[in-house]
C-alpha positions in Angstrom: 0.8 -37.1 12.8 0.4 -36.9 16.6 -0.7 -34.0 18.6 2.8 -33.2 19.9 4.2 -32.8 16.4 1.3 -30.6 15.4 1.8 -28.5 18.4 5.4 -27.9 17.5 4.4 -27.0 13.9 1.8 -24.5 15.2 4.4 -22.9 17.5 6.8 -22.7 14.5 4.2 -21.1 12.4 3.5 -18.6 15.2 7.2 -17.7 15.5 7.5 -17.2 11.7 4.3 -15.1 11.6 5.6 -12.9 14.5 8.9 -12.4 12.7 7.2 -11.6 9.4 5.0 -9.0 11.1 7.8 -7.2 12.9 10.1 -7.3 9.9 7.6 -6.0 7.3 7.8 -2.3 8.3 11.6 -2.4 8.1 11.5 -4.2 4.8 9.5 -1.3 3.4 11.8 1.4 4.7 15.1 -0.3 4.3 14.4 -2.5 1.3 12.6 0.1 -0.8 14.3 3.4 0.4 17.7 2.2 1.5 17.1 3.8 5.0 18.4 1.7 7.9 15.8 2.9 10.4 17.4 2.1 13.8 14.2 3.3 15.4 12.1 0.6 13.8 11.8 -1.4 17.0 10.7 1.7 18.9 7.8 2.1 16.5 6.8 -1.5 17.3 7.1 -0.6 21.0 4.9 2.5 20.5 2.2 0.2 19.0 2.4 -2.0 22.0 2.1 0.9 24.4 -0.9 2.1 22.5 -2.7 -1.0 23.8 -1.5 -0.2 27.3 -2.8 3.3 26.9 -6.3 2.4 25.8 -6.6 -0.1 28.6 -5.6 2.6 31.1 -8.4 4.7 29.6 -10.8 1.9 30.0 -11.4 1.5 26.2 -11.6 -1.7 24.1 -8.3 -3.0 22.8 -9.5 -2.4 19.2 -9.2 1.3 19.8 -5.5 0.9 20.0 -5.4 0.4 16.2 -6.4 4.0 15.2 -4.3 5.4 18.1 -1.2 3.5 16.9 -1.8 4.7 13.3 -2.2 8.3 14.4 0.9 8.3 16.7 3.2 6.4 14.3 1.9 8.1 11.2 2.3 11.7 12.5 5.7 10.9 14.0 6.8 9.1 10.9 5.8 12.0 8.7 7.7 14.5 10.9 10.8 12.2 11.0 10.9 11.7 7.2 10.3 15.3 6.4 12.8 17.0 8.7 15.2 14.2 9.6 15.5 11.6 6.9 14.8 13.5 3.7 18.0 15.7 3.9 20.0 12.5 4.5 18.7 10.1 1.8 22.1 10.2 0.0 24.0 9.7 3.2 23.1 6.2 4.6 25.5 6.3 7.5 24.1 9.6 8.7 20.6 8.3 8.5 21.7 5.3 10.7 23.1 7.6 13.3 20.2 10.0 13.2 17.6 7.2 13.6 19.7 5.6 16.4 19.5 8.9 18.3 15.8 9.0 17.5 15.4 5.5 19.0 17.0 6.5 22.2 14.8 9.6 22.5 11.6 7.7 22.0 12.7 5.0 24.5 13.5 7.6 27.2 10.3 9.5 26.5 8.3 6.2 27.0 10.2 5.5 30.2 9.3 9.0 31.5 5.6 8.5 30.8 5.1 4.8 31.6 8.1 3.9 33.7 10.5 1.0 33.2 8.4 -1.9 34.7 7.0 -4.7 32.6 3.3 -4.5 31.6 1.0 -7.2 30.5 -2.2 -6.7 28.5 -5.3 -8.3 29.9 -7.4 -9.9 27.3 -9.8 -12.8 26.7 -8.4 -13.3 23.2 -5.8 -15.7 24.5 -8.4 -18.3 25.4 -7.2 -21.7 24.1 -9.4 -23.8 21.8 -9.3 -27.6 21.5 -8.0 -29.0 18.2 -6.3 -32.2 17.0 -6.0 -33.5 20.5 -4.4 -30.4 22.1 -5.3 -26.9 23.1 -3.9 -23.8 21.4 -4.6 -20.1 21.9 -7.2 -18.7 19.5 -5.4 -15.4 19.2 -2.2 -17.0 18.0 -4.2 -18.9 15.3 -5.8 -15.6 14.2 -2.4 -13.9 14.1 -1.0 -16.6 11.8 -4.0 -16.3 9.5 -3.8 -12.5 9.4 -0.1 -12.6 8.6 -0.7 -15.0 5.6 -3.5 -12.7 4.4 -1.4 -9.5 4.7 1.6 -11.1 2.8 -0.7 -12.3 0.1 -2.4 -8.9 -0.3 1.0 -7.2 -0.4 2.2 -9.6 -3.1 -0.9 -8.9 -5.3 -0.7 -5.1 -4.7 3.0 -4.9 -5.4 2.8 -6.9 -8.6 -0.5 -5.8 -10.0 -1.4 -2.3 -8.9 -0.5 1.0 -10.5 1.0 2.2 -7.2 3.1 -1.0 -6.9 4.4 -0.3 -10.4 5.5 3.2 -9.4 7.2 1.8 -6.3 9.1 -0.7 -8.4 10.1 2.0 -10.9 11.4 4.2 -8.1 13.5 1.5 -6.4 14.9 0.3 -9.8 15.9 3.7 -11.1 14.8 6.8 -9.2 16.2 9.3 -11.7 14.4 7.6 -14.7 11.2 7.4 -12.6 11.3 11.1 -11.8 11.9 11.8 -15.5 8.8 9.9 -16.4 6.7 12.1 -14.1 6.6 10.0 -10.9 6.8 12.2 -7.8 9.6 10.1 -6.1 9.9 12.5 -3.1 6.2 12.1 -2.2 6.3 8.4 -2.9 9.3 7.9 -0.7 7.6 9.9 2.1 4.5 7.8 1.8 6.6 4.6 1.9 8.4 5.7 5.0 5.2 6.6 6.8 3.5 3.3 5.8 6.6 1.4 7.0 6.5 2.9 10.5 2.7 2.6 10.7 3.0 -1.1 9.8 5.6 -1.5 12.6 3.2 0.2 15.0 0.4 -2.1 14.0 2.6 -5.1 14.5 3.2 -3.9 18.1 -0.6 -3.6 18.6 -1.1 -7.2 17.4 1.7 -8.6 19.5 0.9 -6.7 22.7 -1.4 -9.4 24.2 1.3 -12.0 23.7 4.4 -10.3 25.0 5.7 -8.5 28.1 5.8 -4.8 27.3 8.6 -2.6 28.4 10.6 0.3 26.8 13.5 -1.9 25.7 11.5 -4.5 23.7 12.2 -2.6 20.4 15.9 -3.6 20.3 15.2 -7.3 19.9 12.7 -6.6 17.1 15.1 -4.4 15.3 17.9 -7.0 15.4 15.7 -9.9 14.3 14.3 -7.8 11.4 17.8 -6.8 10.3 19.0 -10.4 10.3 16.0 -11.4 8.2 16.7 -8.8 5.6 20.4 -9.6 5.6 19.7 -13.2 4.8 16.7 -12.8 2.5 17.8 -9.8 0.5 16.3 -6.3 0.1 13.5 -5.0 -1.9 11.6 -8.2 -2.7 8.7 -10.1 -1.0 10.6 -13.3 -1.7 13.6 -11.9 0.2 11.3 -11.2 3.2 9.8 -14.7 3.2 13.1 -16.4 2.6 14.8 -14.5 5.4 11.9 -15.2 7.8 12.0 -18.9 6.9 15.8 -19.2 7.4 16.2 -17.0 10.5 12.9 -17.9 12.2 13.2 -21.6 11.5 16.9 -21.8 12.6 16.2 -19.8 15.8 13.0 -21.8 16.7 14.6 -25.2 16.1 17.9 -24.4 17.9 16.1 -22.7 20.8 13.9 -25.7 21.4 16.9 -28.1 21.3 19.6 -26.1 23.1 18.0 -23.0 24.6 17.3 -19.4 23.6 20.9 -18.2 23.9 22.0 -20.9 21.4 19.2 -19.8 19.1 20.5 -16.2 19.0 24.0 -17.4 18.5 23.0 -19.5 15.4 21.1 -16.5 14.0 24.2 -14.3 14.4 26.5 -16.9 12.8 24.1 -17.3 9.8 23.9 -13.6 9.3 27.7 -13.3 9.3 28.0 -16.2 6.8 25.5 -14.6 4.4 27.2 -11.2 4.7 30.5 -12.8 3.8 29.4 -15.3 1.1 26.2 -13.9 -0.2 25.9 -10.2 0.7 22.9 -9.6 -1.6 20.9 -12.2 0.3 18.8 -15.1 -1.1 16.5 -13.0 -3.3 18.0 -9.6 -4.1 16.2 -7.4 -6.6 19.4 -6.7 -8.4 
């Protein structure tokens, strides 16, 4: 296998890893709780701006991790407690409420940081020589980290006591509550974890993307398409959706341009909604 083919494969792996990272938080909130969090992309954006903030303060990039956890965790708790919890049985209302929340977060970030693009300065993007070509070390680390996170989540979800409680809550909330599981507290924790994961994805991607207040919209759409195709509530659905959407978009974009890639993703999502509305790997 020549270097050019390997380079394309590494680029594909990077695109899939990026898509998996930015979808994981929405998969937790939407897949497990049934809440279509329209502010998901804005939490990714807040994670990216955490990196911008610590650089402005002259701190190492690593300090953006606790900052993003703090900001997204506190905001996620407040949103779940006073905005989402009264609307759990009204999915359309949660969609409208989180859409309004997304616009508020975006406008607040614009007021604080402005609308201009920002780039994160880091030495982590230094390329390394391998297999006859050079590839950024940070991208390789991001791919490896994504694989490790997905493997950890699979083991945790299938083998741990907490994972068992989550599966019970998503399968039959009333029965789980009758068995003594505090479903309200579990749902709150799941929501907070979902938005914190979205923020951490923004931190990890900040050195690789142009940061501006509107970047969250693209992440939300891509994550939604992944879950439509893959199915809700299962790790297999997440991986299947990432493979289909990410692979189709990457291949089409390389052959016919980015606009064609988005068009193919949209067509695939419509086809799945029409012919297979539960996705590839539904939990039902």
